[in-house]
Biopython code that builds the backbone (N, CA, C, O; Angstrom):
import numpy as np
from Bio.PDB.StructureBuilder import StructureBuilder

atoms = [
    (1, "MET", "N", (73.873, 92.367, 144.366)),
    (1, "MET", "CA", (74.641, 92.477, 144.017)),
    (1, "MET", "C", (74.854, 92.991, 142.089)),
    (1, "MET", "O", (74.157, 92.756, 141.102)),
    (2, "LYS", "N", (76.365, 93.880, 142.312)),
    (2, "LYS", "CA", (75.787, 93.850, 140.812)),
    (2, "LYS", "C", (77.162, 93.618, 139.981)),
    (2, "LYS", "O", (78.296, 94.080, 140.107)),
    (3, "ALA", "N", (76.402, 92.448, 138.830)),
    (3, "ALA", "CA", (77.142, 92.196, 138.475)),
    (3, "ALA", "C", (78.358, 93.212, 137.264)),
    (3, "ALA", "O", (78.549, 94.417, 137.427)),
    (4, "LEU", "N", (78.814, 92.653, 136.491)),
    (4, "LEU", "CA", (79.418, 93.029, 134.983)),
    (4, "LEU", "C", (78.962, 91.800, 134.016)),
    (4, "LEU", "O", (79.239, 90.600, 134.001)),
    (5, "LYS", "N", (78.323, 92.452, 133.394)),
    (5, "LYS", "CA", (77.841, 91.240, 131.825)),
    (5, "LYS", "C", (78.247, 92.197, 130.458)),
    (5, "LYS", "O", (77.978, 93.333, 130.066)),
    (6, "ILE", "N", (79.044, 91.055, 129.984)),
    (6, "ILE", "CA", (80.281, 90.675, 128.436)),
    (6, "ILE", "C", (79.893, 89.613, 128.442)),
    (6, "ILE", "O", (80.093, 88.528, 128.987)),
    (7, "ASP", "N", (78.455, 90.705, 126.778)),
    (7, "ASP", "CA", (77.714, 89.701, 125.995)),
    (7, "ASP", "C", (78.975, 89.624, 125.121)),
    (7, "ASP", "O", (80.144, 89.922, 125.365)),
    (8, "THR", "N", (78.377, 89.134, 124.037)),
    (8, "THR", "CA", (79.321, 88.396, 123.105)),
    (8, "THR", "C", (79.863, 88.950, 121.826)),
    (8, "THR", "O", (80.686, 88.204, 121.293)),
    (9, "ASP", "N", (79.510, 90.522, 120.942)),
    (9, "ASP", "CA", (79.493, 91.315, 120.759)),
    (9, "ASP", "C", (80.557, 92.211, 121.343)),
    (9, "ASP", "O", (81.404, 92.586, 120.533)),
    (10, "GLY", "N", (80.699, 92.689, 122.760)),
    (10, "GLY", "CA", (82.039, 93.226, 123.256)),
    (10, "GLY", "C", (81.250, 94.102, 124.627)),
    (10, "GLY", "O", (81.837, 94.443, 125.654)),
    (11, "THR", "N", (79.833, 94.335, 124.324)),
    (11, "THR", "CA", (79.287, 95.413, 125.258)),
    (11, "THR", "C", (78.945, 95.170, 126.588)),
    (11, "THR", "O", (77.836, 94.679, 126.796)),
    (12, "MET", "N", (79.674, 95.415, 127.521)),
    (12, "MET", "CA", (79.865, 95.564, 128.776)),
    (12, "MET", "C", (79.245, 96.396, 129.432)),
    (12, "MET", "O", (79.449, 97.587, 129.196)),
    (13, "GLN", "N", (78.022, 95.883, 130.754)),
    (13, "GLN", "CA", (77.092, 97.088, 130.825)),
    (13, "GLN", "C", (77.279, 96.221, 132.370)),
    (13, "GLN", "O", (77.864, 95.150, 132.529)),
    (14, "PRO", "N", (76.434, 97.243, 133.644)),
    (14, "PRO", "CA", (76.284, 96.334, 134.798)),
    (14, "PRO", "C", (74.533, 96.068, 134.789)),
    (14, "PRO", "O", (73.639, 96.529, 134.079)),
    (15, "VAL", "N", (74.539, 95.110, 135.923)),
    (15, "VAL", "CA", (73.749, 93.996, 135.933)),
    (15, "VAL", "C", (73.351, 93.868, 136.995)),
    (15, "VAL", "O", (74.366, 93.489, 137.580)),
    (16, "GLY", "N", (72.342, 93.919, 137.939)),
    (16, "GLY", "CA", (72.321, 93.730, 139.101)),
    (16, "GLY", "C", (72.253, 92.374, 139.536)),
    (16, "GLY", "O", (71.488, 92.225, 138.582)),
    (17, "ILE", "N", (72.318, 91.106, 140.112)),
    (17, "ILE", "CA", (71.948, 90.125, 140.533)),
    (17, "ILE", "C", (70.853, 89.896, 141.778)),
    (17, "ILE", "O", (71.223, 90.005, 142.947)),
    (18, "THR", "N", (69.774, 89.640, 141.501)),
    (18, "THR", "CA", (68.898, 89.649, 143.035)),
    (18, "THR", "C", (68.734, 88.525, 143.467)),
    (18, "THR", "O", (68.651, 87.464, 142.848)),
    (19, "GLY", "N", (68.698, 88.665, 144.204)),
    (19, "GLY", "CA", (67.574, 88.215, 146.060)),
    (19, "GLY", "C", (68.688, 86.764, 146.938)),
    (19, "GLY", "O", (69.431, 85.844, 146.595)),
    (20, "ASP", "N", (68.289, 87.221, 147.862)),
    (20, "ASP", "CA", (68.102, 87.543, 149.314)),
    (20, "ASP", "C", (69.513, 86.092, 149.494)),
    (20, "ASP", "O", (70.592, 86.394, 150.005)),
    (21, "THR", "N", (69.230, 84.534, 148.969)),
    (21, "THR", "CA", (69.617, 84.153, 149.254)),
    (21, "THR", "C", (70.559, 83.573, 147.964)),
    (21, "THR", "O", (70.414, 83.954, 146.803)),
    (22, "ILE", "N", (71.475, 82.649, 148.383)),
    (22, "ILE", "CA", (72.133, 81.665, 147.254)),
    (22, "ILE", "C", (71.316, 81.708, 145.751)),
    (22, "ILE", "O", (71.322, 82.271, 144.657)),
    (23, "GLU", "N", (70.333, 80.261, 146.878)),
    (23, "GLU", "CA", (69.310, 79.730, 145.855)),
    (23, "GLU", "C", (69.113, 81.216, 144.443)),
    (23, "GLU", "O", (69.417, 81.169, 143.251)),
    (24, "GLN", "N", (68.432, 82.500, 145.347)),
    (24, "GLN", "CA", (67.467, 82.896, 144.501)),
    (24, "GLN", "C", (68.890, 83.596, 143.665)),
    (24, "GLN", "O", (68.888, 83.245, 142.486)),
    (25, "GLN", "N", (69.596, 84.130, 143.880)),
    (25, "GLN", "CA", (71.388, 84.604, 143.505)),
    (25, "GLN", "C", (71.070, 83.522, 142.062)),
    (25, "GLN", "O", (70.363, 83.479, 141.056)),
    (26, "ASN", "N", (71.877, 82.925, 142.608)),
    (26, "ASN", "CA", (72.028, 81.924, 141.435)),
    (26, "ASN", "C", (71.195, 81.916, 140.535)),
    (26, "ASN", "O", (71.577, 82.099, 139.380)),
    (27, "ASP", "N", (69.287, 81.615, 140.937)),
    (27, "ASP", "CA", (68.358, 81.423, 139.520)),
    (27, "ASP", "C", (68.686, 83.202, 138.995)),
    (27, "ASP", "O", (68.947, 83.190, 137.792)),
    (28, "SER", "N", (68.749, 85.187, 139.797)),
    (28, "SER", "CA", (69.649, 85.402, 137.994)),
    (28, "SER", "C", (70.274, 85.424, 137.569)),
    (28, "SER", "O", (70.155, 86.153, 136.584)),
    (29, "ILE", "N", (71.875, 84.601, 137.759)),
    (29, "ILE", "CA", (72.776, 84.315, 137.687)),
    (29, "ILE", "C", (72.479, 83.659, 136.260)),
    (29, "ILE", "O", (72.705, 83.925, 135.080)),
    (30, "TYR", "N", (71.852, 82.664, 137.002)),
    (30, "TYR", "CA", (71.120, 81.172, 135.601)),
    (30, "TYR", "C", (70.125, 82.313, 134.260)),
    (30, "TYR", "O", (70.320, 82.235, 133.047)),
    (31, "GLU", "N", (69.369, 83.028, 134.762)),
    (31, "GLU", "CA", (69.286, 84.119, 133.984)),
    (31, "GLU", "C", (69.567, 85.432, 133.410)),
    (31, "GLU", "O", (68.878, 86.044, 132.594)),
    (32, "HIS", "N", (70.493, 85.728, 133.858)),
    (32, "HIS", "CA", (71.599, 86.509, 132.467)),
    (32, "HIS", "C", (72.442, 85.432, 132.011)),
    (32, "HIS", "O", (73.321, 85.875, 131.271)),
    (33, "LEU", "N", (72.513, 84.047, 132.193)),
    (33, "LEU", "CA", (73.872, 83.443, 131.528)),
    (33, "LEU", "C", (73.031, 82.919, 129.895)),
    (33, "LEU", "O", (73.068, 83.176, 128.692)),
    (34, "GLY", "N", (72.040, 81.698, 131.263)),
    (34, "GLY", "CA", (70.885, 80.921, 131.084)),
    (34, "GLY", "C", (71.131, 79.536, 130.983)),
    (34, "GLY", "O", (70.760, 78.675, 130.185)),
    (35, "GLY", "N", (71.793, 79.531, 131.910)),
    (35, "GLY", "CA", (71.831, 78.429, 132.127)),
    (35, "GLY", "C", (72.985, 78.149, 133.303)),
    (35, "GLY", "O", (73.578, 79.129, 133.753)),
    (36, "TYR", "N", (73.256, 77.020, 133.724)),
    (36, "TYR", "CA", (74.145, 76.367, 135.392)),
    (36, "TYR", "C", (75.538, 76.976, 133.846)),
    (36, "TYR", "O", (75.694, 76.735, 132.649)),
    (37, "PHE", "N", (76.206, 77.810, 134.903)),
    (37, "PHE", "CA", (77.473, 77.932, 135.402)),
    (37, "PHE", "C", (79.149, 78.066, 135.800)),
    (37, "PHE", "O", (79.554, 78.325, 136.933)),
    (38, "ASP", "N", (79.884, 77.867, 134.791)),
    (38, "ASP", "CA", (81.182, 78.126, 135.550)),
    (38, "ASP", "C", (82.270, 78.134, 135.557)),
    (38, "ASP", "O", (82.769, 77.289, 134.814)),
    (39, "THR", "N", (83.010, 78.805, 136.149)),
    (39, "THR", "CA", (83.714, 79.754, 137.541)),
    (39, "THR", "C", (85.357, 79.635, 136.333)),
    (39, "THR", "O", (85.832, 78.669, 135.736)),
    (40, "VAL", "N", (85.802, 81.132, 136.412)),
    (40, "VAL", "CA", (87.310, 81.083, 135.223)),
    (40, "VAL", "C", (87.429, 82.637, 136.647)),
    (40, "VAL", "O", (86.711, 83.614, 136.863)),
    (41, "ARG", "N", (88.927, 82.015, 137.404)),
    (41, "ARG", "CA", (89.076, 82.491, 138.530)),
    (41, "ARG", "C", (89.923, 83.955, 137.652)),
    (41, "ARG", "O", (90.507, 83.692, 136.600)),
    (42, "LEU", "N", (89.926, 85.630, 138.238)),
    (42, "LEU", "CA", (90.291, 86.562, 137.633)),
    (42, "LEU", "C", (91.554, 87.381, 138.462)),
    (42, "LEU", "O", (92.370, 88.271, 138.223)),
    (43, "SER", "N", (91.143, 86.427, 139.666)),
    (43, "SER", "CA", (92.168, 87.429, 140.631)),
    (43, "SER", "C", (91.536, 87.398, 142.174)),
    (43, "SER", "O", (90.315, 87.473, 142.313)),
    (44, "ASP", "N", (92.286, 87.302, 143.153)),
    (44, "ASP", "CA", (91.735, 86.686, 144.654)),
    (44, "ASP", "C", (90.323, 87.509, 144.403)),
    (44, "ASP", "O", (89.415, 86.705, 144.615)),
    (45, "ASP", "N", (89.863, 88.609, 144.089)),
    (45, "ASP", "CA", (89.114, 89.504, 144.410)),
    (45, "ASP", "C", (87.809, 89.137, 143.109)),
    (45, "ASP", "O", (86.939, 89.994, 142.953)),
    (46, "ALA", "N", (87.782, 88.357, 142.584)),
    (46, "ALA", "CA", (87.020, 88.394, 140.528)),
    (46, "ALA", "C", (87.047, 87.143, 140.593)),
    (46, "ALA", "O", (87.931, 86.417, 141.049)),
    (47, "ILE", "N", (85.635, 86.767, 139.928)),
    (47, "ILE", "CA", (85.898, 85.746, 139.020)),
    (47, "ILE", "C", (84.960, 86.121, 137.413)),
    (47, "ILE", "O", (84.858, 87.285, 137.026)),
    (48, "MET", "N", (84.378, 85.007, 136.674)),
    (48, "MET", "CA", (84.216, 85.322, 136.111)),
    (48, "MET", "C", (82.916, 83.801, 135.441)),
    (48, "MET", "O", (83.058, 82.608, 135.174)),
    (49, "LEU", "N", (82.008, 84.574, 135.433)),
    (49, "LEU", "CA", (80.717, 83.252, 135.159)),
    (49, "LEU", "C", (80.637, 82.767, 133.784)),
    (49, "LEU", "O", (81.069, 83.599, 132.986)),
    (50, "VAL", "N", (80.308, 81.913, 133.368)),
    (50, "VAL", "CA", (80.054, 81.095, 132.096)),
    (50, "VAL", "C", (79.083, 80.134, 131.771)),
    (50, "VAL", "O", (79.071, 79.120, 132.468)),
    (51, "ASP", "N", (78.231, 80.241, 130.821)),
    (51, "ASP", "CA", (77.304, 79.089, 131.052)),
    (51, "ASP", "C", (77.971, 78.236, 130.772)),
    (51, "ASP", "O", (78.527, 78.119, 129.679)),
    (52, "ASP", "N", (78.071, 77.281, 131.927)),
    (52, "ASP", "CA", (78.255, 75.509, 132.202)),
    (52, "ASP", "C", (78.868, 74.851, 131.249)),
    (52, "ASP", "O", (79.925, 74.233, 131.125)),
    (53, "GLU", "N", (77.204, 75.356, 130.065)),
    (53, "GLU", "CA", (77.167, 74.276, 128.436)),
    (53, "GLU", "C", (77.474, 75.077, 126.911)),
    (53, "GLU", "O", (77.251, 74.838, 125.724)),
    (54, "GLY", "N", (78.112, 76.149, 127.707)),
    (54, "GLY", "CA", (77.835, 77.062, 125.829)),
    (54, "GLY", "C", (78.605, 76.623, 124.613)),
    (54, "GLY", "O", (78.403, 76.960, 123.446)),
    (55, "LEU", "N", (79.488, 75.843, 125.074)),
    (55, "LEU", "CA", (80.174, 75.349, 123.513)),
    (55, "LEU", "C", (79.205, 74.028, 123.607)),
    (55, "LEU", "O", (79.098, 73.661, 122.437)),
    (56, "LEU", "N", (78.172, 72.816, 124.741)),
    (56, "LEU", "CA", (77.282, 72.192, 123.382)),
    (56, "LEU", "C", (75.801, 73.000, 123.661)),
    (56, "LEU", "O", (74.858, 72.210, 123.653)),
    (57, "LYS", "N", (75.562, 73.883, 123.813)),
    (57, "LYS", "CA", (74.952, 74.461, 123.070)),
    (57, "LYS", "C", (74.497, 75.501, 122.060)),
    (57, "LYS", "O", (73.429, 76.040, 121.769)),
    (58, "CYS", "N", (76.205, 75.577, 121.503)),
    (58, "CYS", "CA", (76.877, 75.891, 120.022)),
    (58, "CYS", "C", (76.413, 77.578, 119.910)),
    (58, "CYS", "O", (75.773, 78.004, 118.949)),
    (59, "LEU", "N", (77.023, 78.763, 121.499)),
    (59, "LEU", "CA", (77.627, 79.676, 121.601)),
    (59, "LEU", "C", (78.718, 80.402, 120.843)),
    (59, "LEU", "O", (79.852, 80.118, 120.457)),
    (60, "PRO", "N", (77.846, 81.549, 120.779)),
    (60, "PRO", "CA", (79.175, 81.735, 120.236)),
    (60, "PRO", "C", (80.396, 82.371, 121.273)),
    (60, "PRO", "O", (80.479, 82.493, 122.495)),
    (61, "MET", "N", (81.268, 82.699, 120.154)),
    (61, "MET", "CA", (82.634, 83.077, 120.927)),
    (61, "MET", "C", (81.769, 84.127, 121.871)),
    (61, "MET", "O", (80.569, 84.267, 121.634)),
    (62, "ASN", "N", (82.412, 84.877, 122.964)),
    (62, "ASN", "CA", (83.169, 85.889, 123.808)),
    (62, "ASN", "C", (84.655, 86.040, 123.961)),
    (62, "ASN", "O", (85.415, 85.804, 124.900)),
    (63, "PRO", "N", (84.888, 86.651, 122.380)),
    (63, "PRO", "CA", (86.365, 87.323, 122.277)),
    (63, "PRO", "C", (87.318, 88.629, 123.647)),
    (63, "PRO", "O", (88.447, 89.003, 123.966)),
    (64, "ALA", "N", (85.844, 88.837, 124.007)),
    (64, "ALA", "CA", (85.944, 90.043, 125.286)),
    (64, "ALA", "C", (86.518, 89.518, 126.597)),
    (64, "ALA", "O", (87.395, 89.849, 127.395)),
    (65, "ALA", "N", (85.767, 88.705, 126.476)),
    (65, "ALA", "CA", (85.983, 87.309, 127.686)),
    (65, "ALA", "C", (86.824, 86.937, 127.744)),
    (65, "ALA", "O", (87.609, 86.969, 128.691)),
    (66, "MET", "N", (87.003, 86.110, 126.004)),
    (66, "MET", "CA", (88.788, 85.587, 126.689)),
    (66, "MET", "C", (90.230, 86.762, 126.487)),
    (66, "MET", "O", (91.436, 86.516, 126.463)),
    (67, "MET", "N", (89.506, 88.031, 126.368)),
    (67, "MET", "CA", (90.172, 88.888, 126.253)),
    (67, "MET", "C", (90.582, 89.405, 127.964)),
    (67, "MET", "O", (91.718, 89.438, 128.437)),
    (68, "ILE", "N", (89.777, 89.636, 128.403)),
    (68, "ILE", "CA", (89.833, 89.917, 130.357)),
    (68, "ILE", "C", (90.188, 88.444, 131.200)),
    (68, "ILE", "O", (90.639, 88.285, 132.334)),
    (69, "SER", "N", (89.914, 87.765, 130.487)),
    (69, "SER", "CA", (90.374, 86.541, 132.033)),
    (69, "SER", "C", (91.788, 86.057, 130.880)),
    (69, "SER", "O", (92.901, 86.074, 131.404)),
    (70, "GLY", "N", (91.714, 85.689, 129.528)),
    (70, "GLY", "CA", (93.013, 85.371, 129.126)),
    (70, "GLY", "C", (92.946, 83.653, 128.796)),
    (70, "GLY", "O", (93.871, 82.857, 128.638)),
    (71, "TYR", "N", (91.261, 83.418, 128.758)),
    (71, "TYR", "CA", (90.963, 82.025, 128.060)),
    (71, "TYR", "C", (91.006, 82.002, 126.750)),
    (71, "TYR", "O", (90.415, 82.859, 126.094)),
    (72, "PRO", "N", (91.519, 81.285, 126.338)),
    (72, "PRO", "CA", (91.629, 80.884, 124.734)),
    (72, "PRO", "C", (90.086, 80.350, 124.160)),
    (72, "PRO", "O", (89.817, 79.861, 123.063)),
    (73, "MET", "N", (89.392, 80.567, 125.057)),
    (73, "MET", "CA", (88.071, 79.884, 124.229)),
    (73, "MET", "C", (86.537, 79.957, 125.391)),
    (73, "MET", "O", (86.522, 79.047, 126.220)),
    (74, "LEU", "N", (85.529, 80.800, 125.441)),
    (74, "LEU", "CA", (84.547, 81.378, 126.475)),
    (74, "LEU", "C", (84.042, 81.605, 124.876)),
    (74, "LEU", "O", (84.452, 82.070, 123.813)),
    (75, "VAL", "N", (82.398, 80.685, 125.695)),
    (75, "VAL", "CA", (81.810, 81.176, 124.285)),
    (75, "VAL", "C", (79.958, 81.667, 125.161)),
    (75, "VAL", "O", (79.454, 81.163, 126.165)),
    (76, "GLY", "N", (79.358, 82.884, 124.176)),
    (76, "GLY", "CA", (78.011, 82.610, 125.409)),
    (76, "GLY", "C", (78.446, 83.908, 126.466)),
    (76, "GLY", "O", (79.546, 84.091, 126.987)),
    (77, "ALA", "N", (77.562, 84.499, 126.558)),
    (77, "ALA", "CA", (77.895, 85.861, 127.710)),
    (77, "ALA", "C", (78.712, 85.229, 129.245)),
    (77, "ALA", "O", (79.089, 84.134, 129.664)),
    (78, "ALA", "N", (78.695, 86.640, 129.719)),
    (78, "ALA", "CA", (79.524, 86.500, 130.945)),
    (78, "ALA", "C", (79.474, 87.216, 131.998)),
    (78, "ALA", "O", (79.703, 88.307, 131.475)),
    (79, "LEU", "N", (79.313, 87.499, 133.402)),
    (79, "LEU", "CA", (79.890, 87.785, 134.346)),
    (79, "LEU", "C", (80.714, 88.081, 134.800)),
    (79, "LEU", "O", (81.533, 87.179, 134.627)),
    (80, "ILE", "N", (81.207, 88.972, 135.444)),
    (80, "ILE", "CA", (82.466, 89.000, 136.770)),
    (80, "ILE", "C", (81.433, 89.958, 137.285)),
    (80, "ILE", "O", (80.851, 90.944, 136.832)),
    (81, "VAL", "N", (81.433, 88.957, 138.952)),
    (81, "VAL", "CA", (81.590, 89.273, 140.236)),
    (81, "VAL", "C", (82.956, 89.644, 141.670)),
    (81, "VAL", "O", (84.120, 89.248, 141.602)),
    (82, "GLY", "N", (82.656, 90.065, 142.264)),
    (82, "GLY", "CA", (82.886, 90.056, 142.948)),
    (82, "GLY", "C", (83.472, 88.965, 143.985)),
    (82, "GLY", "O", (82.527, 88.212, 144.218)),
    (83, "LEU", "N", (85.133, 88.341, 145.050)),
    (83, "LEU", "CA", (84.310, 87.477, 145.205)),
    (83, "LEU", "C", (85.610, 87.982, 147.216)),
    (83, "LEU", "O", (86.587, 88.694, 147.446)),
    (84, "MET", "N", (84.896, 87.245, 147.878)),
    (84, "MET", "CA", (85.351, 87.534, 149.104)),
    (84, "MET", "C", (85.498, 86.308, 150.191)),
    (84, "MET", "O", (84.418, 86.202, 150.771)),
    (85, "PRO", "N", (86.200, 85.598, 150.546)),
    (85, "PRO", "CA", (86.279, 84.192, 151.599)),
    (85, "PRO", "C", (85.663, 85.135, 152.758)),
    (85, "PRO", "O", (85.686, 86.309, 153.128)),
    (86, "THR", "N", (85.045, 83.762, 153.130)),
    (86, "THR", "CA", (84.928, 83.677, 155.145)),
    (86, "THR", "C", (84.755, 82.316, 155.016)),
    (86, "THR", "O", (84.577, 81.762, 153.931)),
    (87, "ASP", "N", (84.794, 81.855, 155.896)),
    (87, "ASP", "CA", (84.762, 81.098, 156.854)),
    (87, "ASP", "C", (83.905, 79.880, 156.576)),
    (87, "ASP", "O", (84.286, 78.750, 156.879)),
    (88, "ASP", "N", (83.112, 80.050, 156.179)),
    (88, "ASP", "CA", (82.857, 78.738, 154.411)),
    (88, "ASP", "C", (82.705, 79.098, 153.459)),
    (88, "ASP", "O", (81.614, 79.011, 152.896)),
    (89, "GLY", "N", (83.946, 79.737, 152.835)),
    (89, "GLY", "CA", (83.962, 79.316, 151.684)),
    (89, "GLY", "C", (83.987, 81.009, 151.166)),
    (89, "GLY", "O", (83.767, 82.030, 151.818)),
    (90, "ASP", "N", (84.349, 80.817, 149.726)),
    (90, "ASP", "CA", (84.005, 81.983, 149.232)),
    (90, "ASP", "C", (82.665, 82.638, 148.584)),
    (90, "ASP", "O", (82.137, 82.411, 147.495)),
    (91, "VAL", "N", (82.440, 83.186, 149.225)),
    (91, "VAL", "CA", (80.605, 84.589, 148.723)),
    (91, "VAL", "C", (81.521, 85.897, 147.401)),
    (91, "VAL", "O", (82.518, 86.612, 147.302)),
    (92, "PHE", "N", (80.068, 85.399, 146.520)),
    (92, "PHE", "CA", (79.759, 86.736, 145.808)),
    (92, "PHE", "C", (79.685, 87.792, 146.324)),
    (92, "PHE", "O", (78.933, 88.121, 147.241)),
    (93, "THR", "N", (80.250, 88.246, 145.926)),
    (93, "THR", "CA", (79.411, 90.460, 146.109)),
    (93, "THR", "C", (79.674, 91.283, 145.125)),
    (93, "THR", "O", (79.661, 90.786, 143.999)),
    (94, "ASP", "N", (79.881, 92.269, 145.213)),
    (94, "ASP", "CA", (79.659, 93.488, 143.617)),
    (94, "ASP", "C", (81.107, 92.899, 143.340)),
    (94, "ASP", "O", (81.916, 92.132, 143.861)),
    (95, "CYS", "N", (80.939, 93.838, 142.029)),
    (95, "CYS", "CA", (81.846, 93.650, 140.609)),
    (95, "CYS", "C", (83.170, 94.436, 141.714)),
    (95, "CYS", "O", (82.986, 94.732, 142.895)),
    (96, "PRO", "N", (84.075, 94.580, 141.171)),
    (96, "PRO", "CA", (85.023, 95.157, 141.548)),
    (96, "PRO", "C", (85.538, 95.936, 141.296)),
    (96, "PRO", "O", (86.647, 95.579, 140.897)),
    (97, "GLN", "N", (85.313, 97.745, 141.255)),
    (97, "GLN", "CA", (85.521, 98.082, 141.065)),
    (97, "GLN", "C", (86.391, 98.271, 138.984)),
    (97, "GLN", "O", (85.929, 98.453, 137.857)),
    (98, "ARG", "N", (87.388, 98.128, 139.425)),
    (98, "ARG", "CA", (88.377, 98.558, 138.663)),
    (98, "ARG", "C", (87.548, 97.890, 137.094)),
    (98, "ARG", "O", (87.570, 98.452, 135.999)),
    (99, "PHE", "N", (86.999, 96.821, 137.360)),
    (99, "PHE", "CA", (86.399, 95.709, 136.100)),
    (99, "PHE", "C", (85.155, 97.299, 136.134)),
    (99, "PHE", "O", (84.160, 96.644, 136.441)),
    (100, "ILE", "N", (84.705, 98.529, 136.051)),
    (100, "ILE", "CA", (83.076, 98.451, 136.315)),
    (100, "ILE", "C", (84.424, 99.741, 135.219)),
    (100, "ILE", "O", (84.322, 99.799, 133.994)),
    (101, "ARG", "N", (85.341, 100.452, 135.869)),
    (101, "ARG", "CA", (85.334, 101.586, 135.493)),
    (101, "ARG", "C", (86.673, 100.981, 134.168)),
    (101, "ARG", "O", (87.207, 101.854, 133.484)),
    (102, "PHE", "N", (87.079, 99.467, 133.951)),
    (102, "PHE", "CA", (87.563, 99.261, 132.501)),
    (102, "PHE", "C", (86.303, 99.755, 131.163)),
    (102, "PHE", "O", (86.490, 100.262, 130.057)),
    (103, "ALA", "N", (84.491, 99.160, 132.173)),
    (103, "ALA", "CA", (83.814, 98.689, 130.877)),
    (103, "ALA", "C", (83.873, 100.032, 130.757)),
    (103, "ALA", "O", (84.267, 100.373, 129.642)),
    (104, "GLU", "N", (83.593, 101.044, 131.594)),
    (104, "GLU", "CA", (83.130, 102.847, 131.268)),
    (104, "GLU", "C", (83.762, 103.126, 130.443)),
    (104, "GLU", "O", (83.467, 103.563, 129.331)),
    (105, "SER", "N", (85.331, 102.758, 131.193)),
    (105, "SER", "CA", (85.946, 103.952, 129.171)),
    (105, "SER", "C", (85.831, 102.758, 127.995)),
    (105, "SER", "O", (86.109, 103.198, 126.879)),
    (106, "ILE", "N", (85.614, 101.889, 128.014)),
    (106, "ILE", "CA", (85.723, 101.313, 126.872)),
    (106, "ILE", "C", (83.980, 102.670, 126.119)),
    (106, "ILE", "O", (83.884, 103.492, 125.208)),
    (107, "GLN", "N", (83.178, 102.219, 127.026)),
    (107, "GLN", "CA", (81.342, 102.945, 126.820)),
    (107, "GLN", "C", (82.620, 104.046, 126.010)),
    (107, "GLN", "O", (82.457, 104.194, 124.798)),
    (108, "GLN", "N", (83.587, 104.632, 126.525)),
    (108, "GLN", "CA", (83.217, 106.688, 126.352)),
    (108, "GLN", "C", (84.530, 106.208, 124.584)),
    (108, "GLN", "O", (84.822, 107.124, 123.815)),
    (109, "GLU", "N", (85.090, 104.677, 124.318)),
    (109, "GLU", "CA", (85.653, 105.013, 123.152)),
    (109, "GLU", "C", (84.686, 104.422, 122.196)),
    (109, "GLU", "O", (85.218, 104.579, 121.097)),
    (110, "GLY", "N", (83.287, 103.689, 121.991)),
    (110, "GLY", "CA", (82.470, 103.453, 121.337)),
    (110, "GLY", "C", (82.172, 102.378, 121.795)),
    (110, "GLY", "O", (82.721, 101.606, 121.010)),
    (111, "GLY", "N", (81.507, 101.587, 122.781)),
    (111, "GLY", "CA", (81.167, 101.329, 123.294)),
    (111, "GLY", "C", (80.767, 99.296, 123.485)),
    (111, "GLY", "O", (79.884, 98.582, 123.961)),
    (112, "LYS", "N", (82.341, 99.122, 122.616)),
    (112, "LYS", "CA", (82.422, 97.840, 122.928)),
    (112, "LYS", "C", (83.791, 97.029, 122.693)),
    (112, "LYS", "O", (84.710, 97.327, 121.929)),
    (113, "LEU", "N", (83.722, 96.346, 123.226)),
    (113, "LEU", "CA", (85.875, 95.798, 123.376)),
    (113, "LEU", "C", (85.487, 94.811, 122.327)),
    (113, "LEU", "O", (84.555, 94.007, 122.344)),
    (114, "ASN", "N", (86.599, 95.085, 121.195)),
    (114, "ASN", "CA", (86.392, 94.247, 120.101)),
    (114, "ASN", "C", (87.443, 93.133, 120.062)),
    (114, "ASN", "O", (88.429, 93.854, 119.906)),
    (115, "ALA", "N", (87.702, 92.474, 120.078)),
    (115, "ALA", "CA", (89.012, 91.931, 120.655)),
    (115, "ALA", "C", (89.705, 90.780, 119.383)),
    (115, "ALA", "O", (90.769, 90.197, 119.592)),
]
sb = StructureBuilder()
sb.init_structure("model")
sb.init_model(0)
sb.init_chain("A")
sb.init_seg("    ")
for serial, (resi, resn, name, xyz) in enumerate(atoms, 1):
    if name == "N":
        sb.init_residue(resn, " ", resi, " ")
    sb.init_atom(name, np.array(xyz, "f"), 0.0, 1.0, " ", f" {name:<3s}", serial, name[0])
structure = sb.get_structure()
């Protein structure tokens, strides 16, 4: 699965979420974020994942993630993944292309989204 990683310095890049099971994918997400994650709903088909204990860990603010999500306080790295409804609940999918295209346009402008 492909996600878009947003670092605290505004750098955005596609990353892979590995694993064949939900548990393996969660482990991959933990590695990218540094621990358990919480969700920030972006739209019907996209969600942002952030470190659940980021404030307790005193992680740096992530202005780019705050600007994209509209949330006033997000810290640490963030991941954007797709969301697909199923009969058993929503499952994560590849990051919607509009976010990847947005990140690519930022790369062309200098590489970072500075809020």
